[in-house]
C-alpha positions in Angstrom: 258.8 100.4 90.8 260.4 97.2 91.8 259.9 93.7 90.5 259.9 90.7 92.8 260.9 87.2 92.0 260.0 83.9 93.6 261.8 80.6 93.2 259.9 77.4 92.5 262.2 74.4 92.5 265.1 75.2 90.2 263.0 77.8 88.3 262.9 81.5 89.1 259.6 83.4 88.4 259.5 87.1 88.2 256.3 88.7 89.5 254.8 91.7 87.7 255.4 95.1 89.3 252.7 96.7 91.4 252.6 100.4 92.0 252.2 101.4 95.7 249.6 103.9 94.7 247.2 101.2 93.7 247.7 99.4 97.0 246.8 102.6 98.8 243.6 103.0 96.6 242.5 99.5 97.4 243.1 100.0 101.1 241.2 103.3 101.1 238.4 101.7 99.1 238.0 98.8 101.6 238.1 101.3 104.5 235.5 103.4 102.8 233.2 100.4 102.2 233.7 99.3 105.8 232.9 102.9 107.0 229.8 103.0 104.9 228.4 99.7 106.1 229.3 100.4 109.8 227.9 104.0 109.8 224.5 103.2 108.2 221.9 100.5 108.9 218.3 99.8 108.1 215.5 98.7 110.4 212.7 96.5 109.0 209.0 97.3 109.1 208.3 95.0 112.0 211.4 95.9 114.0 212.9 98.7 116.0 216.6 99.3 116.4 218.2 99.6 119.8 221.5 101.6 119.7 224.3 100.8 122.2 227.4 102.9 122.6 230.2 100.8 124.1 227.5 98.5 125.5 225.3 101.2 127.0 221.8 101.9 125.7 221.6 105.2 123.9 218.4 105.4 121.8 215.7 103.5 119.9 215.1 104.0 116.2 212.1 103.3 114.1 211.9 101.4 110.8 213.9 102.9 108.0 217.5 104.0 107.1 219.6 105.4 109.9 223.2 106.3 110.8 225.4 105.6 113.8 229.0 106.1 114.9 231.1 103.7 112.9 233.9 101.4 113.8 231.8 99.6 116.5 231.6 102.6 118.7 227.9 102.3 118.4 226.2 99.0 117.6 222.6 98.2 116.8 220.4 95.4 118.0 217.2 94.8 116.0 214.1 93.6 117.9 211.0 92.4 116.2 208.2 94.2 118.1 205.3 93.3 115.7 205.9 89.6 115.4 204.0 87.2 117.7 206.2 84.5 119.2 205.1 81.2 120.6 206.3 78.9 123.4 205.0 75.3 123.7 204.6 73.4 126.9 204.2 69.6 127.1 205.0 69.1 123.4 207.2 70.5 120.6 206.3 71.1 117.0 209.0 70.0 114.6 207.2 71.1 111.4 204.0 73.1 111.3 201.5 72.7 108.5 198.4 70.8 107.4 199.9 67.6 108.8 202.0 69.0 111.6 204.8 66.9 112.9 205.6 66.8 116.6 208.6 65.7 118.6 208.4 62.2 120.1 210.4 63.3 123.1 208.6 63.0 126.5 207.8 66.4 128.0 205.5 65.1 130.9 208.0 66.7 133.3 206.6 70.1 132.5 203.0 69.1 131.8 202.1 66.5 134.5 200.2 68.5 137.2 198.2 67.9 140.4 194.7 69.2 140.4 192.8 70.6 143.3 190.9 67.4 144.1 194.2 65.5 144.2 194.0 64.0 140.8 196.7 64.0 138.1 196.3 65.6 134.7 198.7 66.1 131.7 198.2 69.7 130.6 199.6 70.9 127.2 199.4 74.6 126.5 200.9 77.4 124.4 201.9 81.0 125.2 201.8 83.6 122.5 203.6 86.9 123.2 205.2 89.9 121.6 207.9 92.4 122.7 206.3 95.6 124.0 209.4 97.2 125.5 212.6 96.4 123.6 214.9 98.1 126.1 213.6 96.0 129.0 213.6 93.0 126.8 217.3 93.4 126.0 218.8 94.8 129.2 216.6 93.9 132.3 216.6 90.1 132.2 219.5 87.8 131.2 217.4 85.1 129.5 213.9 86.4 128.7 212.6 83.2 127.1 213.6 81.0 130.0 212.1 83.4 132.4 208.9 83.4 130.4 208.8 79.6 130.4 209.5 79.3 134.1 206.9 81.9 135.0 204.2 80.4 132.8 204.8 76.9 134.1 204.7 78.1 137.7 201.4 80.0 137.2 199.8 77.1 135.3 200.6 74.7 138.1 199.1 77.1 140.6 195.9 77.7 138.6 195.4 74.0 137.8 195.9 73.2 141.5 193.0 75.5 142.3 190.5 73.5 140.1 189.2 70.0 140.0 190.2 67.5 137.3 186.8 67.8 135.6 187.1 71.6 135.5 190.6 71.4 134.0 189.7 68.8 131.3 186.2 70.1 130.3 184.3 72.5 132.5 186.5 75.6 133.1 189.1 75.6 130.4 188.4 79.2 129.3 188.5 80.4 132.9 191.8 78.7 133.5 193.3 80.2 130.4 192.2 83.7 131.4 193.5 83.4 135.0 196.8 82.0 133.8 197.2 84.8 131.2 196.6 87.5 133.8 198.8 86.0 136.5 201.7 85.3 134.0 201.5 88.9 132.7 201.6 90.3 136.2 204.6 88.2 137.0 206.5 89.2 133.8 205.7 92.9 134.4 207.1 92.5 137.9 210.3 91.1 136.4 210.4 93.9 133.9 210.8 91.6 130.9 209.2 93.9 128.4 206.9 91.1 127.2 203.2 91.4 126.5 201.2 88.1 126.7 198.8 87.9 123.7 197.1 84.7 124.7 197.4 81.4 126.6 195.6 78.4 125.1 195.2 75.0 126.6 195.8 72.2 124.0 195.3 68.6 125.0 194.3 68.0 128.6 194.1 64.3 129.6 194.6 62.1 132.6 197.9 60.2 132.7 198.1 57.1 130.6 198.3 54.8 133.6 194.8 55.9 134.8 193.3 56.5 131.3 191.1 53.3 131.3 189.6 54.1 134.8 189.0 57.7 133.8 187.2 56.5 130.6 185.0 54.3 132.7 184.1 57.1 135.0 183.2 59.3 132.0 181.0 56.6 130.6 179.2 56.2 133.9 178.7 60.0 134.0 177.4 60.0 130.5 175.0 57.2 131.4 173.8 59.2 134.4 173.3 62.3 132.3 171.3 60.2 129.7 169.0 58.8 132.4 168.5 62.3 133.9 167.7 63.7 130.5 165.2 61.0 129.8 163.5 61.6 133.2 163.4 65.3 132.4 161.9 64.6 129.0 159.2 62.4 130.6 158.6 65.1 133.2 158.3 67.8 130.6 155.7 65.7 128.8 153.5 64.8 131.7 153.7 67.8 134.1 152.7 70.5 131.5 149.8 68.3 130.3 148.5 67.8 133.8 148.9 71.5 134.5 147.0 72.3 131.3 144.2 69.9 132.3 144.0 71.4 135.8 143.9 74.9 134.3 141.2 73.9 131.9 139.1 72.4 134.8 139.6 75.5 136.9 138.5 77.7 134.0 135.4 75.5 133.4 134.5 75.7 137.1 135.0 79.4 137.1 132.8 79.7 134.0 130.1 77.5 135.6 130.3 79.6 138.8 129.9 82.9 136.9 127.0 81.4 134.9 125.2 80.2 138.0 125.7 83.4 139.8 124.5 85.5 136.9 121.4 83.2 136.4 120.6 83.5 140.2 121.0 87.2 140.1 118.7 87.3 137.0 116.1 85.1 138.7 116.2 87.2 141.8 115.9 90.4 139.8 113.0 88.9 137.9 111.3 87.8 141.1 111.7 91.2 142.6 110.3 92.8 139.5 107.3 90.5 139.5 106.8 91.0 143.2 106.8 94.8 142.7 104.2 94.5 140.0 102.2 92.1 142.2 102.1 94.6 145.0 100.7 97.2 142.6 97.8 95.0 141.4 97.7 91.7 143.2 94.5 90.3 141.6 95.7 91.0 138.0 99.1 89.7 138.7 97.8 86.5 140.3 95.6 85.9 137.3 98.4 86.6 134.8 100.7 84.2 136.6 98.0 81.6 136.6 97.4 81.9 132.9 101.1 81.9 132.1 101.5 78.7 134.1 98.7 77.0 132.2 100.2 78.0 128.9 103.4 76.3 130.0 101.7 73.1 131.4 98.7 72.4 129.2 100.6 71.6 125.9 102.3 68.8 127.8 99.0 67.0 128.7 97.3 64.4 126.5 93.7 64.8 127.8 92.1 67.8 129.4 88.9 67.7 131.4 87.0 70.8 132.4 85.0 70.3 135.7 82.7 72.7 137.4 83.9 74.0 140.7 80.5 73.3 142.3 80.5 69.6 141.3 80.7 67.5 144.4 80.6 63.9 143.2 82.4 63.4 139.9 83.8 59.9 140.4 80.7 58.1 139.1 80.8 60.3 135.9 84.3 59.4 134.7 86.7 56.6 134.6 89.7 58.4 136.2 92.3 55.6 136.2 95.4 56.8 134.4 93.8 60.2 133.7 94.7 63.7 134.9 92.0 66.0 136.2 92.3 69.7 136.4 90.2 71.4 139.1 
């Protein structure tokens, strides 16, 4: 055991003696702790561990406690495969929440697009994705996020260019989102990025500020047109069904009248045929019966009835016949 001294100014200070064995114990302890921490690692529930040996991929480990070769022979890269990531285009969110705060920086360079009818539109959208293949995600593409952004912007410009400005702003938003998602996924699979697109959602889609007033006037004119058309359709729906109902009612009345007349004619014809058949069987009796039935129908309608002998030849001197009805 040796003691060491140090000199501070004119004063000499003697340091306490330290045994070499303790130095060895401390060194071994630090080495053991380093060995422990470099040989074991844990993987979170939403992660997988990608093991590299001298930079070369070796294996993928699931969540939990695992071991590897220490002293940086094997290194682990943890990739969150369950988390959904988001990329924003045309805007940036500085702080998300109930009252989200957005960056005031101008991003029209990535959101200003030309539509299929040669109009301009400012298209803001988001891409949500997750990592489906951590090996491809880490080793096949140098900068996966930049590749994703470039691919999504290229696809969105192509899809918007195939639609009119009205379809982009209002009419076909869902179709554009679906087409952009499918085309972006195909492109990322071709690049072997290991990314799975969860969804692509259009946010604000507006015309450029310089043409906003003119665009609003066009929308107002279209709304006025739609209002007039709706009013005309409302009037049409009131008048035409009523006229059709009246026509249908008239047709049914005519059909009913026709059926009634036909049935009455058939009944009269059948009655006449029955009477005629009976008449042929006994003509004198039938004639007399018809004569009596006719009198029973006519006589109650007459005020005065005069009975005249059939053999009377000159009856004018006997009666004042003006305004009177005579039955012979």
